[in-house]
NUFITOR-432059 format. One record per residue (C-alpha): residue number from 0; x, y, z. Coordinates in steps of 0.2 Angstrom, whole numbers, plus 5000, padded with zeros to 4 digits. Last residue first. Layout:
residues N
REC  nr   xx   yy   zz
REC NUM    X    Y    Z
...
//
This chain:
residues 803
REC  nr   xx   yy   zz
REC 802 5296 5740 5575
REC 801 5309 5738 5561
REC 800 5324 5743 5571
REC 799 5324 5728 5582
REC 798 5340 5727 5594
REC 797 5350 5713 5603
REC 796 5362 5718 5617
REC 795 5381 5719 5615
REC 794 5396 5710 5623
REC 793 5414 5716 5622
REC 792 5428 5703 5620
REC 791 5445 5711 5623
REC 790 5462 5705 5616
REC 789 5479 5712 5621
REC 788 5494 5711 5610
REC 787 5511 5715 5618
REC 786 5528 5719 5610
REC 785 5541 5721 5624
REC 784 5551 5737 5626
REC 783 5544 5741 5643
REC 782 5526 5739 5636
REC 781 5524 5740 5618
REC 780 5508 5740 5607
REC 779 5494 5730 5600
REC 778 5476 5731 5604
REC 777 5463 5719 5598
REC 776 5444 5723 5601
REC 775 5432 5709 5597
REC 774 5413 5711 5596
REC 773 5400 5701 5604
REC 772 5382 5695 5602
REC 771 5364 5700 5605
REC 770 5352 5697 5591
REC 769 5350 5709 5576
REC 768 5334 5715 5568
REC 767 5332 5728 5554
REC 766 5346 5720 5544
REC 765 5360 5728 5534
REC 764 5371 5725 5549
REC 763 5380 5741 5546
REC 762 5396 5743 5556
REC 761 5399 5760 5565
REC 760 5418 5763 5568
REC 759 5428 5771 5582
REC 758 5446 5771 5587
REC 757 5448 5784 5601
REC 756 5462 5795 5608
REC 755 5468 5796 5626
REC 754 5486 5790 5621
REC 753 5487 5791 5602
REC 752 5481 5778 5590
REC 751 5496 5773 5580
REC 750 5487 5763 5567
REC 749 5468 5759 5565
REC 748 5460 5743 5558
REC 747 5442 5740 5554
REC 746 5432 5723 5552
REC 745 5415 5719 5546
REC 744 5398 5713 5550
REC 743 5402 5698 5562
REC 742 5413 5711 5572
REC 741 5432 5715 5573
REC 740 5439 5732 5578
REC 739 5458 5732 5577
REC 738 5468 5744 5586
REC 737 5487 5749 5585
REC 736 5494 5758 5600
REC 735 5502 5774 5604
REC 734 5510 5777 5621
REC 733 5504 5780 5639
REC 732 5490 5767 5638
REC 731 5472 5771 5640
REC 730 5468 5770 5621
REC 729 5449 5772 5619
REC 728 5441 5758 5609
REC 727 5424 5761 5601
REC 726 5411 5750 5592
REC 725 5395 5757 5585
REC 724 5385 5742 5579
REC 723 5371 5747 5567
REC 722 5353 5741 5564
REC 721 5344 5746 5549
REC 720 5327 5755 5547
REC 719 5335 5771 5542
REC 718 5348 5771 5556
REC 717 5345 5761 5572
REC 716 5359 5759 5584
REC 715 5367 5745 5594
REC 714 5381 5750 5606
REC 713 5399 5742 5608
REC 712 5411 5748 5621
REC 711 5430 5746 5624
REC 710 5441 5755 5637
REC 709 5459 5750 5634
REC 708 5474 5746 5645
REC 707 5487 5736 5636
REC 706 5489 5719 5646
REC 705 5504 5710 5652
REC 704 5506 5692 5655
REC 703 5521 5691 5667
REC 702 5538 5692 5659
REC 701 5549 5677 5659
REC 700 5566 5675 5668
REC 699 5580 5664 5662
REC 698 5595 5658 5671
REC 697 5609 5647 5665
REC 696 5622 5633 5669
REC 695 5620 5630 5688
REC 694 5629 5617 5698
REC 693 5622 5608 5713
REC 692 5624 5606 5732
REC 691 5642 5603 5736
REC 690 5641 5596 5753
REC 689 5646 5601 5770
REC 688 5629 5607 5776
REC 687 5614 5600 5767
REC 686 5605 5613 5757
REC 685 5603 5631 5753
REC 684 5608 5643 5739
REC 683 5604 5662 5738
REC 682 5601 5670 5721
REC 681 5601 5689 5724
REC 680 5593 5701 5713
REC 679 5597 5720 5713
REC 678 5580 5728 5709
REC 677 5572 5738 5695
REC 676 5553 5738 5692
REC 675 5542 5723 5695
REC 674 5541 5707 5705
REC 673 5523 5705 5712
REC 672 5523 5686 5710
REC 671 5536 5675 5703
REC 670 5533 5657 5698
REC 669 5547 5644 5699
REC 668 5555 5634 5686
REC 667 5567 5619 5685
REC 666 5577 5614 5670
REC 665 5587 5598 5671
REC 664 5605 5593 5670
REC 663 5608 5575 5677
REC 662 5619 5571 5692
REC 661 5606 5568 5705
REC 660 5588 5567 5697
REC 659 5578 5583 5700
REC 658 5574 5590 5717
REC 657 5582 5607 5717
REC 656 5567 5616 5725
REC 655 5566 5633 5717
REC 654 5560 5646 5728
REC 653 5553 5663 5722
REC 652 5550 5681 5729
REC 651 5560 5679 5745
REC 650 5562 5696 5754
REC 649 5579 5703 5757
REC 648 5593 5694 5767
REC 647 5605 5694 5752
REC 646 5600 5712 5748
REC 645 5589 5720 5734
REC 644 5577 5706 5730
REC 643 5578 5688 5734
REC 642 5577 5672 5723
REC 641 5579 5656 5733
REC 640 5588 5641 5727
REC 639 5585 5624 5735
REC 638 5595 5608 5739
REC 637 5588 5593 5747
REC 636 5596 5579 5738
REC 635 5614 5580 5732
REC 634 5623 5584 5716
REC 633 5609 5592 5707
REC 632 5613 5598 5690
REC 631 5604 5615 5686
REC 630 5596 5625 5672
REC 629 5587 5638 5681
REC 628 5570 5645 5676
REC 627 5562 5661 5684
REC 626 5543 5665 5682
REC 625 5531 5679 5679
REC 624 5541 5695 5680
REC 623 5532 5712 5680
REC 622 5529 5729 5672
REC 621 5548 5732 5670
REC 620 5559 5718 5677
REC 619 5574 5729 5676
REC 618 5589 5721 5685
REC 617 5600 5733 5694
REC 616 5615 5723 5699
REC 615 5615 5704 5699
REC 614 5619 5693 5713
REC 613 5627 5676 5718
REC 612 5625 5666 5734
REC 611 5633 5654 5746
REC 610 5625 5649 5762
REC 609 5625 5630 5760
REC 608 5638 5626 5747
REC 607 5640 5629 5729
REC 606 5657 5623 5722
REC 605 5650 5626 5704
REC 604 5644 5640 5693
REC 603 5644 5634 5675
REC 602 5655 5638 5660
REC 601 5652 5635 5641
REC 600 5666 5640 5629
REC 599 5660 5649 5613
REC 598 5658 5639 5597
REC 597 5640 5634 5601
REC 596 5634 5652 5604
REC 595 5636 5666 5616
REC 594 5620 5664 5627
REC 593 5618 5645 5627
REC 592 5637 5643 5627
REC 591 5644 5628 5618
REC 590 5647 5610 5624
REC 589 5657 5602 5637
REC 588 5660 5610 5654
REC 587 5671 5624 5659
REC 586 5672 5629 5678
REC 585 5666 5642 5689
REC 584 5668 5645 5708
REC 583 5657 5650 5722
REC 582 5659 5656 5740
REC 581 5651 5673 5739
REC 580 5646 5683 5724
REC 579 5644 5701 5717
REC 578 5639 5708 5700
REC 577 5635 5692 5692
REC 576 5636 5682 5676
REC 575 5642 5664 5678
REC 574 5623 5659 5677
REC 573 5624 5663 5659
REC 572 5609 5671 5651
REC 571 5593 5665 5643
REC 570 5582 5680 5640
REC 569 5570 5692 5650
REC 568 5582 5697 5663
REC 567 5589 5713 5655
REC 566 5601 5722 5666
REC 565 5600 5741 5668
REC 564 5612 5751 5658
REC 563 5628 5761 5661
REC 562 5632 5755 5678
REC 561 5643 5768 5686
REC 560 5661 5766 5688
REC 559 5672 5760 5703
REC 558 5665 5762 5720
REC 557 5681 5753 5727
REC 556 5690 5769 5722
REC 555 5706 5773 5712
REC 554 5708 5792 5708
REC 553 5713 5795 5690
REC 552 5724 5811 5686
REC 551 5714 5822 5673
REC 550 5722 5818 5656
REC 549 5729 5831 5644
REC 548 5718 5835 5629
REC 547 5719 5854 5630
REC 546 5701 5855 5637
REC 545 5706 5843 5651
REC 544 5701 5825 5649
REC 543 5692 5812 5660
REC 542 5694 5793 5662
REC 541 5682 5782 5671
REC 540 5689 5770 5683
REC 539 5691 5751 5681
REC 538 5698 5738 5692
REC 537 5705 5720 5689
REC 536 5712 5709 5704
REC 535 5730 5704 5709
REC 534 5737 5690 5719
REC 533 5754 5696 5726
REC 532 5753 5687 5743
REC 531 5745 5700 5753
REC 530 5748 5705 5771
REC 529 5736 5719 5775
REC 528 5721 5707 5778
REC 527 5721 5689 5771
REC 526 5705 5688 5761
REC 525 5700 5706 5759
REC 524 5719 5710 5755
REC 523 5719 5697 5741
REC 522 5703 5705 5734
REC 521 5712 5722 5734
REC 520 5728 5715 5726
REC 519 5728 5729 5713
REC 518 5725 5730 5695
REC 517 5722 5744 5682
REC 516 5709 5748 5668
REC 515 5705 5766 5663
REC 514 5689 5770 5654
REC 513 5684 5782 5641
REC 512 5666 5787 5637
REC 511 5657 5788 5621
REC 510 5649 5771 5621
REC 509 5664 5762 5626
REC 508 5682 5769 5624
REC 507 5697 5760 5630
REC 506 5712 5763 5641
REC 505 5725 5750 5647
REC 504 5734 5747 5663
REC 503 5748 5737 5672
REC 502 5753 5740 5690
REC 501 5768 5736 5701
REC 500 5768 5734 5719
REC 499 5757 5742 5732
REC 498 5741 5734 5739
REC 497 5747 5727 5756
REC 496 5743 5743 5766
REC 495 5731 5755 5758
REC 494 5719 5755 5744
REC 493 5720 5773 5737
REC 492 5739 5777 5739
REC 491 5742 5759 5737
REC 490 5737 5760 5719
REC 489 5753 5769 5714
REC 488 5748 5786 5706
REC 487 5738 5786 5690
REC 486 5740 5797 5674
REC 485 5757 5805 5679
REC 484 5763 5818 5667
REC 483 5763 5823 5648
REC 482 5779 5816 5641
REC 481 5780 5820 5623
REC 480 5797 5828 5625
REC 479 5804 5811 5630
REC 478 5803 5806 5612
REC 477 5789 5795 5606
REC 476 5788 5793 5587
REC 475 5779 5777 5581
REC 474 5761 5782 5584
REC 473 5764 5799 5577
REC 472 5756 5815 5584
REC 471 5761 5811 5601
REC 470 5755 5812 5619
REC 469 5764 5803 5634
REC 468 5759 5795 5650
REC 467 5764 5790 5667
REC 466 5757 5776 5678
REC 465 5765 5775 5695
REC 464 5775 5761 5702
REC 463 5790 5771 5709
REC 462 5788 5790 5706
REC 461 5784 5798 5689
REC 460 5793 5813 5681
REC 459 5787 5830 5686
REC 458 5804 5836 5692
REC 457 5818 5824 5687
REC 456 5818 5808 5697
REC 455 5829 5806 5712
REC 454 5842 5792 5711
REC 453 5849 5778 5721
REC 452 5857 5765 5709
REC 451 5858 5766 5691
REC 450 5842 5758 5685
REC 449 5845 5740 5688
REC 448 5854 5745 5704
REC 447 5838 5751 5712
REC 446 5824 5762 5705
REC 445 5805 5757 5707
REC 444 5801 5758 5689
REC 443 5786 5767 5680
REC 442 5771 5759 5672
REC 441 5766 5765 5655
REC 440 5753 5775 5645
REC 439 5755 5780 5627
REC 438 5742 5793 5620
REC 437 5740 5796 5602
REC 436 5732 5811 5596
REC 435 5719 5813 5582
REC 434 5704 5816 5593
REC 433 5708 5801 5604
REC 432 5720 5786 5600
REC 431 5725 5773 5612
REC 430 5742 5766 5616
REC 429 5749 5754 5629
REC 428 5766 5752 5637
REC 427 5767 5740 5652
REC 426 5785 5741 5658
REC 425 5798 5750 5668
REC 424 5799 5768 5662
REC 423 5807 5782 5672
REC 422 5803 5794 5658
REC 421 5797 5786 5642
REC 420 5809 5787 5627
REC 419 5800 5774 5616
REC 418 5813 5768 5605
REC 417 5808 5761 5588
REC 416 5807 5743 5582
REC 415 5814 5739 5565
REC 414 5805 5735 5549
REC 413 5788 5726 5548
REC 412 5782 5713 5561
REC 411 5772 5697 5559
REC 410 5755 5690 5566
REC 409 5744 5705 5562
REC 408 5742 5699 5544
REC 407 5745 5716 5537
REC 406 5761 5716 5546
REC 405 5764 5725 5563
REC 404 5774 5741 5565
REC 403 5785 5742 5580
REC 402 5786 5752 5596
REC 401 5798 5749 5610
REC 400 5801 5752 5628
REC 399 5818 5751 5637
REC 398 5824 5769 5634
REC 397 5830 5770 5652
REC 396 5826 5789 5653
REC 395 5826 5795 5671
REC 394 5835 5781 5680
REC 393 5847 5774 5666
REC 392 5850 5792 5661
REC 391 5856 5797 5678
REC 390 5867 5782 5679
REC 389 5876 5785 5663
REC 388 5871 5772 5649
REC 387 5881 5757 5645
REC 386 5872 5747 5659
REC 385 5857 5746 5648
REC 384 5841 5749 5658
REC 383 5833 5735 5668
REC 382 5815 5729 5662
REC 381 5803 5735 5649
REC 380 5797 5730 5632
REC 379 5781 5731 5621
REC 378 5771 5742 5609
REC 377 5763 5734 5594
REC 376 5757 5744 5579
REC 375 5744 5741 5565
REC 374 5739 5751 5550
REC 373 5721 5749 5545
REC 372 5718 5768 5541
REC 371 5709 5770 5557
REC 370 5723 5764 5568
REC 369 5725 5746 5575
REC 368 5734 5747 5591
REC 367 5742 5732 5599
REC 366 5749 5730 5617
REC 365 5764 5717 5620
REC 364 5770 5716 5638
REC 363 5786 5707 5635
REC 362 5803 5709 5627
REC 361 5812 5711 5644
REC 360 5830 5717 5643
REC 359 5828 5729 5628
REC 358 5844 5736 5621
REC 357 5845 5724 5606
REC 356 5826 5727 5602
REC 355 5828 5736 5586
REC 354 5827 5722 5574
REC 353 5817 5707 5581
REC 352 5829 5692 5582
REC 351 5830 5693 5601
REC 350 5811 5690 5603
REC 349 5794 5697 5597
REC 348 5783 5686 5587
REC 347 5787 5669 5595
REC 346 5789 5653 5585
REC 345 5777 5642 5576
REC 344 5765 5655 5571
REC 343 5747 5655 5565
REC 342 5741 5649 5582
REC 341 5723 5644 5584
REC 340 5709 5650 5596
REC 339 5691 5646 5597
REC 338 5689 5660 5602
REC 337 5681 5671 5616
REC 336 5683 5688 5606
REC 335 5678 5678 5590
REC 334 5687 5667 5577
REC 333 5703 5669 5587
REC 332 5721 5671 5583
REC 331 5737 5668 5594
REC 330 5751 5681 5597
REC 329 5768 5681 5604
REC 328 5780 5690 5616
REC 327 5798 5686 5621
REC 326 5811 5685 5635
REC 325 5801 5691 5650
REC 324 5789 5676 5651
REC 323 5780 5673 5635
REC 322 5771 5689 5635
REC 321 5754 5690 5627
REC 320 5745 5695 5611
REC 319 5727 5690 5607
REC 318 5722 5694 5589
REC 317 5704 5693 5583
REC 316 5700 5690 5565
REC 315 5687 5697 5553
REC 314 5689 5689 5536
REC 313 5690 5698 5520
REC 312 5709 5694 5518
REC 311 5712 5700 5535
REC 310 5698 5711 5544
REC 309 5706 5717 5560
REC 308 5703 5714 5579
REC 307 5715 5718 5593
REC 306 5719 5712 5611
REC 305 5734 5714 5623
REC 304 5738 5701 5636
REC 303 5750 5704 5651
REC 302 5756 5686 5654
REC 301 5756 5669 5645
REC 300 5770 5657 5649
REC 299 5779 5643 5641
REC 298 5778 5646 5623
REC 297 5781 5633 5609
REC 296 5764 5625 5614
REC 295 5755 5639 5606
REC 294 5736 5634 5608
REC 293 5742 5626 5624
REC 292 5743 5608 5629
REC 291 5762 5608 5631
REC 290 5762 5626 5639
REC 289 5755 5641 5632
REC 288 5738 5649 5628
REC 287 5725 5638 5638
REC 286 5712 5652 5637
REC 285 5703 5653 5654
REC 284 5685 5655 5659
REC 283 5672 5666 5650
REC 282 5666 5674 5666
REC 281 5652 5686 5663
REC 280 5652 5703 5672
REC 279 5638 5713 5679
REC 278 5645 5730 5683
REC 277 5651 5738 5667
REC 276 5634 5737 5658
REC 275 5638 5726 5643
REC 274 5650 5715 5651
REC 273 5665 5703 5648
REC 272 5677 5691 5657
REC 271 5692 5682 5650
REC 270 5707 5674 5659
REC 269 5723 5670 5650
REC 268 5732 5654 5654
REC 267 5751 5650 5655
REC 266 5755 5655 5673
REC 265 5768 5644 5681
REC 264 5782 5656 5681
REC 263 5772 5670 5689
REC 262 5773 5661 5706
REC 261 5761 5670 5718
REC 260 5765 5669 5736
REC 259 5759 5654 5746
REC 258 5740 5654 5749
REC 257 5732 5659 5766
REC 256 5716 5651 5771
REC 255 5723 5646 5787
REC 254 5716 5629 5788
REC 253 5713 5624 5770
REC 252 5729 5633 5765
REC 251 5725 5643 5750
REC 250 5732 5637 5733
REC 249 5732 5652 5720
REC 248 5744 5648 5706
REC 247 5732 5648 5692
REC 246 5721 5662 5700
REC 245 5733 5675 5694
REC 244 5727 5672 5676
REC 243 5734 5686 5667
REC 242 5719 5696 5661
REC 241 5709 5699 5645
REC 240 5693 5711 5648
REC 239 5679 5711 5635
REC 238 5667 5726 5634
REC 237 5652 5722 5623
REC 236 5643 5733 5610
REC 235 5649 5723 5595
REC 234 5667 5723 5601
REC 233 5676 5733 5614
REC 232 5693 5728 5622
REC 231 5700 5732 5639
REC 230 5717 5724 5644
REC 229 5718 5719 5662
REC 228 5736 5716 5668
REC 227 5730 5705 5683
REC 226 5715 5693 5686
REC 225 5709 5685 5702
REC 224 5694 5674 5705
REC 223 5677 5674 5714
REC 222 5676 5693 5718
REC 221 5675 5701 5701
REC 220 5677 5719 5695
REC 219 5687 5725 5710
REC 218 5679 5737 5711
REC 217 5660 5740 5707
REC 216 5654 5742 5725
REC 215 5636 5741 5730
REC 214 5638 5723 5737
REC 213 5656 5720 5742
REC 212 5668 5712 5730
REC 211 5679 5700 5741
REC 210 5665 5692 5749
REC 209 5674 5678 5758
REC 208 5675 5659 5752
REC 207 5687 5661 5737
REC 206 5687 5644 5729
REC 205 5704 5639 5724
REC 204 5702 5622 5733
REC 203 5718 5613 5735
REC 202 5721 5599 5722
REC 201 5719 5582 5729
REC 200 5736 5574 5733
REC 199 5745 5565 5719
REC 198 5745 5546 5721
REC 197 5760 5540 5730
REC 196 5773 5532 5719
REC 195 5777 5526 5701
REC 194 5786 5537 5688
REC 193 5785 5528 5672
REC 192 5793 5530 5655
REC 191 5791 5516 5642
REC 190 5800 5524 5628
REC 189 5814 5536 5623
REC 188 5825 5538 5607
REC 187 5841 5547 5605
REC 186 5849 5560 5594
REC 185 5867 5564 5598
REC 184 5870 5581 5606
REC 183 5885 5579 5617
REC 182 5898 5567 5610
REC 181 5893 5568 5592
REC 180 5889 5587 5594
REC 179 5907 5591 5599
REC 178 5910 5610 5600
REC 177 5891 5611 5599
REC 176 5890 5606 5617
REC 175 5898 5621 5624
REC 174 5893 5623 5642
REC 173 5892 5605 5646
REC 172 5878 5595 5654
REC 171 5877 5576 5655
REC 170 5864 5569 5642
REC 169 5845 5573 5645
REC 168 5828 5566 5650
REC 167 5815 5578 5657
REC 166 5804 5579 5673
REC 165 5795 5595 5677
REC 164 5791 5599 5695
REC 163 5784 5617 5699
REC 162 5775 5619 5716
REC 161 5786 5605 5722
REC 160 5796 5615 5735
REC 159 5810 5604 5742
REC 158 5811 5604 5761
REC 157 5805 5586 5763
REC 156 5818 5581 5750
REC 155 5811 5571 5735
REC 154 5816 5553 5736
REC 153 5822 5544 5721
REC 152 5821 5526 5715
REC 151 5829 5516 5702
REC 150 5828 5509 5684
REC 149 5833 5518 5669
REC 148 5834 5505 5656
REC 147 5845 5504 5640
REC 146 5840 5500 5623
REC 145 5854 5495 5612
REC 144 5862 5504 5597
REC 143 5876 5512 5607
REC 142 5878 5505 5624
REC 141 5868 5515 5638
REC 140 5874 5521 5655
REC 139 5859 5525 5665
REC 138 5855 5538 5677
REC 137 5841 5542 5690
REC 136 5835 5558 5699
REC 135 5847 5572 5693
REC 134 5840 5588 5702
REC 133 5838 5605 5694
REC 132 5835 5621 5704
REC 131 5838 5637 5695
REC 130 5820 5644 5695
REC 129 5808 5629 5695
REC 128 5809 5612 5702
REC 127 5817 5605 5686
REC 126 5818 5586 5688
REC 125 5831 5576 5679
REC 124 5832 5558 5671
REC 123 5850 5557 5666
REC 122 5859 5548 5652
REC 121 5877 5542 5651
REC 120 5884 5536 5635
REC 119 5893 5521 5629
REC 118 5902 5516 5612
REC 117 5905 5535 5609
REC 116 5896 5544 5595
REC 115 5901 5543 5577
REC 114 5890 5528 5574
REC 113 5875 5538 5580
REC 112 5863 5525 5587
REC 111 5855 5531 5604
REC 110 5843 5521 5615
REC 109 5833 5525 5630
REC 108 5820 5515 5641
REC 107 5812 5521 5656
REC 106 5809 5517 5674
REC 105 5807 5528 5690
REC 104 5802 5523 5707
REC 103 5796 5536 5718
REC 102 5799 5541 5737
REC 101 5789 5555 5745
REC 100 5796 5569 5756
REC  99 5790 5583 5745
REC  98 5775 5577 5734
REC  97 5774 5573 5715
REC  96 5757 5576 5706
REC  95 5754 5595 5707
REC  94 5768 5599 5695
REC  93 5772 5583 5685
REC  92 5775 5592 5669
REC  91 5783 5580 5656
REC  90 5799 5584 5646
REC  89 5808 5577 5631
REC  88 5826 5583 5630
REC  87 5835 5599 5627
REC  86 5846 5598 5642
REC  85 5862 5595 5632
REC  84 5858 5610 5622
REC  83 5852 5614 5605
REC  82 5845 5597 5601
REC  81 5841 5594 5583
REC  80 5833 5577 5586
REC  79 5823 5567 5600
REC  78 5814 5552 5593
REC  77 5799 5547 5604
REC  76 5792 5529 5605
REC  75 5778 5519 5596
REC  74 5770 5503 5592
REC  73 5771 5494 5609
REC  72 5788 5490 5617
REC  71 5806 5496 5615
REC  70 5800 5506 5600
REC  69 5807 5509 5583
REC  68 5790 5515 5576
REC  67 5795 5534 5579
REC  66 5785 5549 5585
REC  65 5794 5566 5583
REC  64 5801 5578 5595
REC  63 5812 5592 5589
REC  62 5825 5601 5600
REC  61 5827 5618 5609
REC  60 5835 5625 5625
REC  59 5843 5642 5623
REC  58 5830 5652 5633
REC  57 5832 5639 5647
REC  56 5818 5630 5655
REC  55 5811 5625 5638
REC  54 5812 5606 5640
REC  53 5804 5599 5624
REC  52 5786 5593 5625
REC  51 5776 5578 5631
REC  50 5758 5577 5637
REC  49 5752 5570 5620
REC  48 5767 5566 5608
REC  47 5760 5551 5600
REC  46 5746 5542 5609
REC  45 5756 5526 5610
REC  44 5770 5536 5617
REC  43 5774 5523 5630
REC  42 5773 5535 5645
REC  41 5757 5542 5639
REC  40 5753 5551 5656
REC  39 5766 5548 5669
REC  38 5761 5548 5687
REC  37 5760 5529 5689
REC  36 5751 5525 5705
REC  35 5755 5518 5722
REC  34 5741 5510 5733
REC  33 5746 5493 5729
REC  32 5764 5496 5734
REC  31 5778 5495 5722
REC  30 5792 5482 5725
REC  29 5809 5490 5727
REC  28 5821 5496 5713
REC  27 5839 5499 5719
REC  26 5844 5515 5728
REC  25 5847 5532 5722
REC  24 5848 5546 5735
REC  23 5864 5553 5729
REC  22 5868 5547 5711
REC  21 5879 5532 5709
REC  20 5895 5536 5699
REC  19 5897 5527 5682
REC  18 5897 5542 5671
REC  17 5902 5558 5680
REC  16 5890 5567 5692
REC  15 5885 5584 5685
REC  14 5895 5600 5688
REC  13 5886 5615 5694
REC  12 5885 5631 5683
REC  11 5870 5630 5672
REC  10 5868 5647 5664
REC   9 5852 5657 5668
REC   8 5862 5674 5670
REC   7 5856 5674 5688
REC   6 5865 5657 5690
REC   5 5857 5641 5687
REC   4 5857 5627 5700
REC   3 5861 5609 5698
REC   2 5856 5596 5711
REC   1 5862 5578 5713
REC   0 5851 5565 5720
//
């Protein structure tokens, strides 16, 4: 095999083997063993372009793929046109499928027809292993107008990292292909692609088996997965957090439990969680934003999300902005905060074409702001400072951040980007508004040659990896004079060894308080100790302000923020809602969410082993709970769920035997007795050791039958020779109630009878004699916010008033 590498400027520099030269590692095709499998999906293009996309490993790559009926076999092939580079060919991602040290047989058919191209042309099947490593696997020399066959084997070196492995087809590289497009950039067709070899290994478990968020602590926000660059967003009384999906690259060794370091280049999903109490968070799963199967397949990555909503043409829409690597930023549109998502664009929103970004190295980290007047803005940028500036200015005022107006549609920009002159700026600009002032926070750089070499920041300017902030009267105007200080020191100051590095923040307001989000590898540290691998977790602290509007410096803590309300259990809610957990994972399944609606993704709790558990913080059972119902899918026989109060070893108040049909979803209910008031609730899971026990979709608690306290009496009385029934009901409740007195001789209703007061009525029977019977007293009111009606039947004795 022949390897090619890109230099730091992302240009290919190694020469490719010339036509007719046998590739290193190439041997003639050998019989395929029965255990081998074809790793290519839709290699015959009978499903159109599914699983195929244009190689986007280089910013200059570009091409158009379209189905064609001119196929070698079957009814379809792919036509490659408008190639921008020689490497701009059709690509399929084989990451996680191919293995180092294994040998594979590659076969494919290729044809070109341009009459102005040479009579013969060499084509390569090439693997991009990430970064600058490109390896030519198999080649073929095709005759113009005829189908040629790639047919050969390749062996992946045992030392080669295959964390990223993307196969594509191309013509020999040249640095200036547009100088002779008929020679270098001819259109071509591809069909019948296969890569046959050892079946891919089972994916490593991403389940975090340790308790990473300790009971009683509120940071990190979740302990069953990672999430970075958290962006807080409030809608309809709920806080949503959008994060870079650090879990996507997490692959702990099954023996050591340690994962390789994070690879940001693989991340193309955004993780979403939400809460109404700031402690119990619901996992909404991941949005497949980028990549060939993403909402915006013309982008490769999705980092550092930002979120906004706006009514556009009378329709409320939600806009999720994200970084497409370091080179550009983009946006997708949602029908709700959790989707479904679509792309209104076919190219990136912020890139090298955006006016005013010429001096920005990294056009990423987009953060939107929609002002009260409906005007919208986007803040972005970062990275190395321009080398044209003096060294001191490169360090202290790198001018690498930008602000720009968004169009009314929120998916376009207006005018030119303006410079944000944030001191010692690195990345992560975000703006919020408070009391007429605009606050821009950002992450500071760590110095080095990209920022003018060894320097000392000016007095008051941020140190490395801190969060600084500025205050302005204009959302587009940010001179260095608006700098206000350090909002948050580096997180390692609070969480110790292994938790340093960059940070990324946001500020949002919820129910009259301001909150500050940030990340740190605290969960990673609890898994592996002081040596972490870069997997970050979301945190929140409350934000306080001084009388002059400046911000009090934030202190990072594991305690986090207070729970703002108790959890309501009397409803159907998602099982992937918890304050703490151990050993579980979550996954999407078909269908909509029972709690959030049919268009919202539905997740379940999975990978449940003996001894695992999930827990809810501060659940308010009020006067008492009667039962608990779990929607579960048993995977083995013998599993059970125990409901415990206040700690994982606390008293068991209910046991649900998971004894339904294996593999089928069912609802199982257990009775609760004596469960009232406010408790932390632990669901503990037990069953056969070494087996996945069951999956859980939803929980629901029902209240115990409640009665409104009332003292009811009925007396018979004689007046003027007639018998009367004197009916009285005293309200013994601590709140007003409505009372209805009902007899065979009439009915009377009373509204809002005060605590301790009576409802009283004498009913005339209009007879001298009455037999014994009963009266009905109905009392309606509220207990712990629930509407309750209690009915009392009161007996009375017969009477004779004519004697």
